[in-house]
C-alpha positions, 0 to 999 in steps of 0.5 A: 136225697138232699136235706135242706136246713132252714136258718133262722135269723134273729133281729128287730122288726120295723115296729119294734125299732120305731117303738125303741126310737120313740122311747129313746126320744122321750127319755132324751127330751126328758133329760134335756128338759131337766138339764134346762131347768137345772141350768136356769136354776143355776143361772138364777142362783148365780145372779142372786149371789152376785147381786147379794155380793155387790150389795153387801160390799156396798153396805160394808163400805157405807157403814165403815165410812159413816162410822169413820166420821162422815158428813151427811149432805143428803138424807132422803128415803131413796137418796143418801149423800155423805162426805168423808175426809181422807189424807188425800182430800174429801171423798163424797159418796152417793147411794140412790134409787133411780125411777127405773128401780136401779140402785146406783152408787157414785163417788167424787173427789172434786164435788160434794153435790151430785147436782143431777137426778139419780142415774145421771152422771154429774161432772166429776162423778163416777157411777155404777149400777149395783143392783136391780130392785123390784120397785123404787120403794123396796130399798130405803134409807132411814134416819135415827131409827124412824124417819125416811128423810131428815135434815142432813145436819141433824142425822146421827144414825143411818139405816139401810134396807136393800130388797134385791131382785134376782128374778130370771128364768121364769122364776121370781126371787128376791133377797133383803139385806139390812144394816145400820151405822151411827155417824161418828162425827157430831151432827152439824160438823164439817171437816174443818178445825181451828187450825183451818181458820187462818189469821194474817196480822196487819196494821188494822188488826188481822185478816181471817180466812179459811185455808184453801186446802181445808175447803177443797172438795167442799160445797160453797161455804159461808162464814160469819165472824163475831166476838165471844160476846156475839157482836158481828165482825163480818161475813165471808164466803169460801176462802175470802178474808174478813178484816178483824179490828185491832184489839180483838183477840177472841173470835167465833167463826161459824161456817156453814155449807150448802147443805146446812151443815155447820161448824162453830170454831173459836179462834184466838188471834195473836197479833202484837 
């Protein structure tokens, strides 16, 4: 008589496999969702950091420029234009908020007036977007501690407030950077000094004019000449010369640019 031994084979039933696969898919989807949230958060943080870095670098440059003897040319709540004199000439910077709520920075070494709306590039200017703002009113320039706009020639200090939009990935986020700077150059002072008023002696006395190198990059200049007693001697434009009668040795030159920034220079004429 032959005995048969039954062999039992262990394994999973079809139902058990389906349950295991379902649980695995649930865990996989949860893991992927967590990774997606993490990636979105990391990307948003990167955008916020980049926006802050660009804005902070801009603030540092503007503050350094203003403290280094700048001439303010436009002073409004969303538009700041100033010029600084360097060894290579005059550099003019513009920081403005466009209607699209984008903060732009632009620069020129050949022009002191942008001449276009914020966001458009004028001739001789280079421009770049710095940051996106929640609204056009969240970045503001203030002047002398209170006013959101001022007469450029009277500005002594500038406050900067940048409210940066770093939203993304379904989340809203913003950060605010603030700084201020006192303008070293006296209010109403152009980067022109006594030696830039040139005197050329002639038979009738002397011809007075502005040095063309000193006025390079500046906007249209008007010059009035008078005696120290206030008697008018003539009016010039830009580097055009004005004849000063013989015998007059002390002349007061009043120089005014297109933004109303003014210098008053006393010039001694030495003609024998």
